[in-house]
C-alpha positions as CSV (number, residue, x, y, z in Angstrom):
1,X,0.0,0.0,0.0
2,X,1.2,3.5,-0.8
3,X,1.3,6.0,2.0
4,X,-1.2,8.3,0.3
5,X,-3.9,5.6,0.1
6,X,-4.4,5.8,3.9
7,X,-4.6,9.6,3.9
8,X,-8.1,11.1,4.6
9,X,-7.2,14.1,2.4
10,X,-6.3,11.8,-0.6
11,X,-9.6,9.9,-0.3
12,X,-11.6,13.1,0.0
13,X,-9.8,14.4,-3.1
14,X,-10.7,11.3,-5.0
15,X,-14.4,11.7,-4.0
16,X,-14.2,15.4,-5.0
17,X,-12.9,14.4,-8.5
18,X,-15.8,11.9,-8.8
19,X,-18.2,14.8,-8.0
20,X,-16.6,17.0,-10.6
21,X,-16.7,14.3,-13.3
22,X,-20.4,13.7,-12.6
23,X,-21.2,17.4,-12.9
24,X,-19.1,18.0,-16.0
25,X,-20.7,15.0,-17.7
26,X,-23.8,17.2,-18.1
27,X,-21.9,20.1,-19.8
28,X,-22.5,20.9,-23.5
29,X,-20.4,19.0,-26.0
30,X,-18.8,22.2,-27.2
31,X,-17.2,22.5,-23.7
32,X,-15.6,19.0,-23.9
33,X,-12.1,20.5,-24.6
34,X,-12.8,23.8,-22.7
35,X,-14.2,24.4,-19.3
36,X,-15.2,20.7,-18.7
37,X,-11.7,19.5,-19.4
38,X,-10.1,22.3,-17.3
39,X,-12.3,21.6,-14.4
40,X,-11.6,17.9,-14.5
41,X,-7.9,18.4,-14.8
42,X,-7.9,20.7,-11.8
43,X,-9.9,18.3,-9.7
44,X,-7.7,15.3,-10.6
45,X,-4.6,17.4,-9.9
46,X,-5.6,17.6,-6.2
47,X,-5.3,13.9,-5.4
48,X,-2.3,13.5,-7.8
49,X,-0.4,16.2,-5.9
50,X,-1.2,14.6,-2.6
51,X,0.0,11.2,-3.9
52,X,3.1,12.6,-5.6
53,X,4.0,14.6,-2.5
54,X,3.6,11.7,-0.2
55,X,6.3,9.9,-2.0
56,X,8.8,12.8,-1.6
57,X,12.1,12.5,0.2
58,X,11.3,15.3,2.5
59,X,8.3,16.9,4.3
60,X,9.3,20.2,2.8
61,X,8.8,18.8,-0.6
62,X,5.5,17.2,0.5
63,X,4.3,20.6,1.7
64,X,5.1,22.1,-1.7
65,X,2.9,19.5,-3.4
66,X,0.1,20.0,-0.9
67,X,0.3,23.7,-1.8
68,X,-0.1,22.8,-5.5
69,X,-3.2,20.7,-4.6
70,X,-4.6,23.5,-2.5
71,X,-4.2,25.9,-5.5
72,X,-5.9,23.4,-7.8
73,X,-8.9,23.2,-5.4
74,X,-9.2,27.0,-5.6
75,X,-9.1,26.7,-9.4
76,X,-12.1,24.4,-9.3
77,X,-14.1,26.9,-7.2
78,X,-13.4,29.6,-9.8
79,X,-14.3,27.3,-12.6
80,X,-17.5,26.3,-10.8
81,X,-18.5,29.9,-10.7
82,X,-18.0,30.2,-14.4
83,X,-20.0,27.0,-15.0
84,X,-22.8,28.3,-12.9
85,X,-22.8,31.6,-14.7
86,X,-23.0,29.7,-18.0
87,X,-25.9,27.7,-16.5
88,X,-24.0,24.4,-17.0
89,X,-24.6,23.6,-13.3
90,X,-27.2,24.8,-10.8
91,X,-26.6,27.2,-7.9
92,X,-26.8,24.2,-5.6
93,X,-24.1,22.3,-7.6
94,X,-21.8,25.4,-7.5
95,X,-22.4,25.6,-3.7
96,X,-21.5,21.9,-3.3
97,X,-18.3,22.5,-5.3
98,X,-17.5,25.4,-3.0
99,X,-18.2,23.7,0.2
100,X,-16.4,20.5,-0.6
101,X,-13.4,22.4,-1.9
102,X,-13.4,24.5,1.3
103,X,-13.4,21.4,3.5
104,X,-10.7,19.8,1.4
105,X,-8.5,22.9,1.6
106,X,-8.9,23.2,5.3
107,X,-8.0,19.6,5.9
108,X,-5.0,19.8,3.6
109,X,-3.8,22.9,5.4
110,X,-4.1,21.3,8.8
111,X,-2.3,18.2,7.5
112,X,0.4,20.4,5.9
113,X,1.0,22.2,9.2
114,X,1.5,18.8,10.9
115,X,4.4,18.0,8.7
116,X,7.7,19.0,10.2
């Protein structure tokens, strides 16, 4: 088993990516290589950065990867707002993206502070 597989933050990030994939599946086809793709890549990037960072040689490097993941979570929130404004998702869906990203960022930040 890899270290990241037992991390709550990694599992939450995987669930978050699942949510994003489900929501973007409803986007118009002309967004396939636009907002849909960008939103999916940002969501997937969160768990990938946690995984990659957990395999680092140092906690300093792991913290840097966690920062990348946190930034990707922020990116999904911004893209969620755009998707809502374009009426690709509902206000409720956008709120869910926001809330889940906020929880994930908070947990990642706490975890990062625990690395010495």
